[in-house]
C-alpha positions in Angstrom: -5.2 -17.9 4.2 -7.1 -21.0 5.4 -8.6 -21.9 2.0 -5.6 -21.2 -0.2 -2.2 -20.4 1.4 -2.4 -23.2 4.0 -3.3 -25.8 1.4 -0.4 -25.1 -1.0 2.3 -27.7 -0.6 5.9 -26.4 -0.7 6.7 -28.4 -3.9 9.6 -27.3 -6.1 7.3 -26.8 -9.1 5.2 -24.3 -7.1 8.1 -22.2 -5.8 7.0 -19.3 -8.0 3.3 -19.5 -7.1 1.8 -16.3 -5.7 0.0 -18.5 -3.2 3.1 -20.0 -1.7 3.4 -18.3 1.7 6.8 -16.6 2.0 7.7 -17.5 -1.6 9.4 -15.0 -3.9 6.0 -14.1 -5.6 4.0 -13.9 -2.4 2.5 -10.4 -2.3 2.4 -10.5 1.5 6.2 -10.1 1.5 5.7 -6.5 0.4 5.4 -3.7 3.0 1.9 -3.2 1.5 -0.1 -5.9 -0.2 -1.1 -4.1 -3.4 -3.9 -6.6 -4.1 -5.9 -4.7 -1.5 -7.6 -1.3 -1.5 -5.0 1.4 -0.7 -5.0 5.0 0.3 -2.3 7.6 -0.4 -2.6 10.7 1.6 -0.6 13.9 0.9 0.5 16.3 3.6 -2.0 18.9 2.4 -5.1 17.7 0.4 -5.8 19.8 -2.7 -8.0 17.3 -4.5 -9.1 13.7 -4.6 -8.8 10.7 -7.0 -10.5 7.3 -7.3 -8.4 4.7 -9.2 -10.1 1.7 -10.8 -8.0 -1.2 -12.0 -8.5 -3.7 -14.9 -10.1 -7.1 -15.3 -8.0 -9.9 -13.6 -5.7 -7.1 -12.2 -5.4 -5.6 -8.8 -4.9 -2.1 -7.4 -1.2 -2.5 -8.1 -1.8 -1.7 -11.8 -2.7 1.9 -10.7 0.0 2.3 -8.1 2.3 4.6 -10.1 -0.6 6.8 -11.3 -1.7 7.1 -7.7 1.8 8.1 -6.6 1.9 10.9 -9.2 -1.5 12.2 -8.1 -0.4 12.1 -4.4 2.7 14.1 -5.2 0.3 16.8 -6.7 -1.6 17.0 -3.4 -4.4 14.6 -4.2 -5.9 12.1 -1.7 -5.9 8.8 -3.6 -8.1 5.8 -3.1 -7.0 2.8 -5.2 -10.0 0.5 -5.0 -9.9 -3.3 -5.1 -12.9 -4.3 -7.3 -15.0 -7.3 -6.2 -13.6 -10.7 -7.1 -10.0 -9.4 -7.6 -6.9 -9.7 -5.6 -7.8 -13.1 -4.2 -8.2 -16.1 -6.4 -9.3 -16.4 -10.1 -12.3 -18.6 -9.1 -13.9 -15.5 -7.6 -14.5 -14.1 -11.1 -16.8 -17.0 -11.9 -19.4 -15.6 -9.7 -19.1 -11.8 -10.0 -21.5 -9.5 -12.0 -20.5 -6.2 -13.6 -23.1 -4.4 -11.4 -21.0 -5.4 -8.4 -18.1 -3.4 -9.9 -20.4 -0.4 -10.5 -21.7 -0.5 -7.0 -18.1 -0.6 -5.6 -17.0 2.4 -7.7 -19.9 4.4 -6.4 -18.9 3.6 -2.8 -15.4 4.6 -3.6 -16.4 7.9 -5.3 -18.6 8.9 -2.3 -15.7 8.1 0.1 -13.3 10.3 -1.9 -15.7 13.2 -2.0 -16.3 12.9 1.7 -12.6 12.7 2.4 -11.7 15.8 0.4 -14.7 18.0 1.0 -17.3 19.3 -1.4 -15.2 22.0 -3.2 -11.9 20.4 -4.1 -11.4 18.9 -7.6 -12.2 15.2 -7.9 -10.9 12.9 -10.7 -11.4 9.3 -11.6 -8.7 7.3 -13.3 -9.4 3.9 -14.8 -7.3 1.2 -16.6 -8.8 -1.3 -19.0 -12.1 -2.6 -17.5 -11.6 0.1 -14.9 -11.7 2.6 -17.7 -15.1 1.3 -18.7 -16.3 1.6 -15.1 -14.9 5.2 -15.0 -17.0 6.2 -18.1 -20.0 4.3 -16.7 -19.8 6.2 -13.4 -19.5 9.6 -15.1 -22.5 8.8 -17.3 -24.5 7.7 -14.2 -23.5 10.9 -12.4 -25.1 13.0 -15.3 -28.5 11.9 -14.3 -28.1 10.9 -10.6 -27.6 13.8 -8.3 -26.6 11.5 -5.4 -23.3 10.6 -7.2 -20.4 13.1 -6.8 -19.6 14.4 -10.2 -16.0 14.0 -11.3 -14.2 17.1 -12.6 -12.1 15.1 -15.0 -11.3 11.5 -16.1 -8.0 9.8 -16.9 -8.3 6.6 -19.0 -5.5 4.1 -19.7 -6.2 1.4 -22.4 -10.0 1.8 -21.7 -12.3 -1.1 -22.4 -15.0 0.7 -24.3 -15.5 -2.3 -26.6 -14.4 -5.9 -26.8 -15.0 -8.6 -29.4 -18.6 -9.7 -29.8 -17.4 -13.3 -29.4 -17.2 -12.6 -25.7 -21.0 -12.9 -25.6 -20.6 -16.6 -26.4 -18.9 -17.0 -23.0 -22.3 -17.2 -21.5 -22.9 -20.7 -23.0 -20.9 -22.4 -20.3 -23.6 -21.8 -17.7 -25.7 -24.6 -19.4 -23.3 -27.3 -18.4 -20.7 -26.0 -16.0 -22.6 -27.2 -12.9 -21.7 -30.8 -13.9 -18.3 -32.0 -12.7 -17.4 -33.3 -16.2 -17.9 -29.8 -17.7 -16.3 -27.8 -14.8 -13.4 -26.7 -17.0 -15.8 -25.2 -19.5 -16.1 -22.2 -17.1 -12.6 -21.1 -18.2 -11.0 -19.6 -21.3 -7.7 -20.7 -19.8 -6.2 -22.1 -16.6 -2.5 -21.2 -16.1 0.0 -21.2 -13.2 -0.5 -18.2 -11.0 3.0 -16.8 -10.8 2.1 -13.1 -11.1 1.8 -11.5 -7.6 -0.7 -8.8 -8.7 -2.6 -10.3 -11.6 -4.5 -13.5 -12.4 -3.2 -15.6 -15.2 -6.2 -17.9 -15.4 -9.3 -16.4 -17.1 -12.9 -17.4 -16.4 -15.5 -17.0 -19.2 -17.8 -15.2 -16.8 -15.3 -12.4 -16.5 -15.4 -11.9 -20.3 -19.2 -12.1 -20.3 -19.4 -9.4 -17.5 -16.9 -7.1 -19.3 -18.9 -7.5 -22.5 -22.2 -6.7 -20.7 -20.6 -3.5 -19.2 -19.4 -2.2 -22.5 -22.8 -2.8 -24.3 -24.5 -1.0 -21.4 -22.3 2.1 -21.5 -22.5 2.3 -25.3 -26.3 2.2 -25.1 -26.2 4.8 -22.3 -24.1 7.2 -24.3 -26.7 7.0 -27.2 -29.6 7.6 -24.8 -28.0 10.6 -23.1 -27.1 12.1 -26.5 -30.7 11.8 -27.6 -32.0 13.7 -24.5 -29.3 16.3 -24.6 -27.5 15.3 -21.4 -24.2 14.1 -22.8 -22.9 17.6 -23.3 -22.3 17.7 -19.5 -19.8 14.8 -19.7 -16.5 15.9 -17.9 -13.2 16.4 -19.8 -11.3 13.1 -20.4 -7.7 12.4 -21.2 -7.1 8.9 -22.7 -3.9 7.0 -23.4 -4.1 3.9 -25.6 -1.9 1.7 -27.8 -2.5 1.6 -31.5 -2.1 -2.2 -31.3 -4.2 -3.7 -28.5 -5.0 -7.4 -28.4 -7.2 -7.1 -25.3 -9.8 -4.4 -26.2 -11.0 -2.9 -29.4 -9.3 0.4 -29.6 -11.5 1.5 -32.5 -14.5 1.3 -30.2 -13.0 3.9 -27.9 -12.9 6.3 -30.9 -16.2 5.3 -32.6 -18.5 4.7 -29.6 -17.1 7.3 -27.2 -14.7 10.0 -28.5 -16.5 10.7 -31.8 -19.6 11.3 -29.8 -18.2 13.8 -27.3 -19.9 17.2 -27.3 -17.3 19.3 -25.7 -13.8 20.2 -27.0 -11.9 19.8 -23.7 -11.0 16.2 -24.1 -7.9 14.6 -25.7 -7.1 11.2 -27.1 -3.4 10.1 -27.1 -2.5 7.2 -29.3 0.9 5.5 -29.1 1.6 4.4 -32.6 3.4 1.2 -33.6 7.1 1.5 -34.3 7.2 2.7 -37.9 11.0 2.3 -38.5 11.9 1.1 -41.9 13.3 -2.2 -40.8 9.9 -3.3 -39.4 7.7 -2.0 -42.2 7.7 -5.3 -44.2 6.6 -7.2 -41.1 3.5 -5.1 -40.2 0.2 -5.2 -42.1 -0.4 -2.0 -44.1 -3.9 -1.7 -42.5 -2.3 -0.5 -39.3 -0.8 2.5 -41.0 -3.9 3.3 -43.1 -6.4 3.4 -40.3 -4.5 5.7 -38.2 -3.6 7.9 -41.2 -7.3 8.2 -41.9 -8.0 9.3 -38.4 -5.2 11.9 -38.5 -6.6 13.3 -41.8 -10.0 14.0 -40.4 -11.0 17.6 -39.7 -14.2 17.0 -37.9 -12.9 15.4 -34.7 -14.6 17.0 -31.7 -11.5 16.4 -29.5 -7.8 17.0 -29.5 -5.9 14.2 -31.1 -2.2 13.4 -30.2 -0.3 10.6 -31.9 3.1 9.6 -30.5 5.1 8.2 -33.4 8.5 8.0 -35.0 10.0 11.4 -36.1 10.9 9.7 -39.3 10.9 6.1 -40.7 14.7 6.0 -40.4 14.7 6.9 -36.7 13.7 5.2 -33.5 13.1 8.6 -31.8 9.5 9.7 -31.4 7.5 12.9 -31.5 4.0 14.0 -30.5 1.8 15.1 -33.3 -1.2 17.0 -32.1 -4.3 18.4 -33.8 -6.8 20.8 -32.1 -10.5 19.9 -32.3 -11.9 20.3 -35.8 -8.6 21.3 -37.2 -6.4 20.2 -40.0 -3.2 21.7 -38.6 -0.7 19.3 -37.0 1.8 20.5 -34.5 4.9 18.3 -34.1 7.2 18.2 -31.0 10.1 15.8 -30.6 10.0 14.1 -27.2 13.6 13.1 -26.9 12.9 9.5 -26.2 13.1 6.5 -28.5 11.8 3.0 -29.1 13.9 0.4 -27.3 15.7 -2.1 -29.6 13.5 -5.1 -30.4 10.2 -3.4 -29.4 7.7 -3.1 -32.3 4.6 -1.7 -30.4 3.2 -1.1 -27.0 0.5 -3.4 -25.6 -2.6 -3.3 -23.6 -0.9 -4.2 -20.4 2.1 -1.9 -20.9 0.4 1.6 -20.8 0.2 2.4 -17.1 3.5 0.8 -16.0 6.9 2.6 -15.7 10.1 1.0 -16.9 11.2 1.3 -13.3 8.4 -0.8 -12.0 9.9 -3.5 -9.7 7.7 -6.3 -11.2 7.0 -5.3 -14.8 9.7 -2.8 -15.6 12.8 -3.1 -17.7 15.4 -2.1 -15.1 16.7 -4.4 -12.3 14.6 -4.1 -9.3 16.0 -2.3 -6.2 12.7 -2.9 -4.3 13.6 -4.6 -1.0 10.5 -6.8 -1.0 10.8 -8.2 -4.5 13.3 -10.7 -5.5 11.0 -12.8 -7.6 10.5 -13.2 -11.4 11.5 -10.0 -13.3 8.3 -10.3 -15.4 9.1 -7.1 -17.4 12.6 -8.2 -18.3 12.0 -11.8 -19.5 13.3 -12.6 -23.0 12.8 -16.4 -23.3 14.5 -18.2 -26.2 14.2 -21.9 -26.9 11.9 -24.5 -28.4 8.1 -24.3 -28.3 6.0 -26.3 -25.8 8.6 -26.7 -23.1 7.7 -24.1 -20.6 4.7 -24.5 -18.3 3.2 -21.1 -19.3 2.4 -19.8 -22.8 5.3 -17.9 -24.4 2.9 -15.1 -25.4 2.5 -14.3 -21.7 6.2 -14.0 -21.2 7.2 -12.0 -24.3 4.3 -9.5 -24.2 5.6 -6.0 -23.3 4.7 -5.3 -19.7 5.9 -1.6 -19.3 5.7 1.6 -21.2 9.0 3.0 -22.5 7.3 6.3 -22.9 5.8 6.5 -19.4 7.6 9.7 -18.6 5.4 11.3 -21.3 2.3 10.0 -19.6 3.6 11.3 -16.2 4.2 14.8 -17.6 0.7 14.9 -19.2 -1.1 13.7 -16.1 0.8 16.3 -14.0 0.0 19.1 -16.5 -3.7 18.0 -16.4 -3.8 18.2 -12.6 -2.0 21.6 -12.6 -4.6 22.9 -15.0 -7.4 21.6 -12.9 -5.9 23.0 -9.7 -5.3 26.4 -11.4 -8.9 26.5 -12.5 -10.0 25.6 -8.9 -8.0 28.5 -7.5 -9.5 30.9 -10.0 -13.0 30.2 -8.6 -11.9 31.2 -5.1 -13.2 34.6 -3.8 
């Protein structure tokens, strides 16, 4: 408050700054500031969940997932990871080991809160997905860490572009005032109440270091025969993802699983005929090759158009090491004008008051409807990049995710009850 809020002048061009006290984007106007660690406690605790958000995000990104788990009787801890929920500058000084340490504290707290026998899950989004996998890997060889009974991943960051390693070069000169801006990939107006828009290079470097470490750790555990104990994992990702390398999730993680209790759900691009000429053929070929494989050690589900002349979608599912595809219509369709999901869309409902498609009825939010913006006009006029404003911010198929998560928890609870005397 003293170092940021009290120093922001109430100028007209800063009316939508998240740091303008009392302004429409001020997260403190909400009943709960979702930039901070939160707890959701059910009337009767049947299990526990640790939620880990993404890079530059805040616990808000896991809010709806937490509410779903709470409704199923799970005590929920939505953890604020170090250097998040404050100011972007904090990410210039953080190390990925700080995030790992925080996730361990959170996991131990959840286990203590729910007791030793109730099921425990970890859910992670983006960089939080990488931390979720890292924690589960560590727990295989560290008896002091509570073992999760299952993982839920949303757009997990298992791999990012190798160019991220080059972000480290800025340390050579950034201590000099003239080169201070070299610490940043981009510096943007901070109008989003629950996510940084500015991006320090150190954040990219730390994310890259985390992904390299967990990939090496998977290889090491496979060699010593410990990876077979990895818990079941359910993952949701978009076929097109401009933030993380989706192929790395398949190649470096899913293809190496040694149990058949995991599932990968891929939201395909919109394959309707009218868009076909605008989309590179490679996006069809790569997914088709994956679907054609009969050696996959996990269940594969693809959510895609029922036909190329329809916007409605179906789930097409293959059991592990199978060639048989079961197709079920989901009764939902691609919205007009939407050609794919995005990295940032996966965990957000269309009803989300900030990022959703519907008009907000949330009493504490009368700010920018970030999920409903459809800017039209000339380039280079607005103070923020157009790609920030037009990127899809919510998942039109979120009800499917909700149903799958609830079914996963029901199965876990049923299995827990079956072990009772």
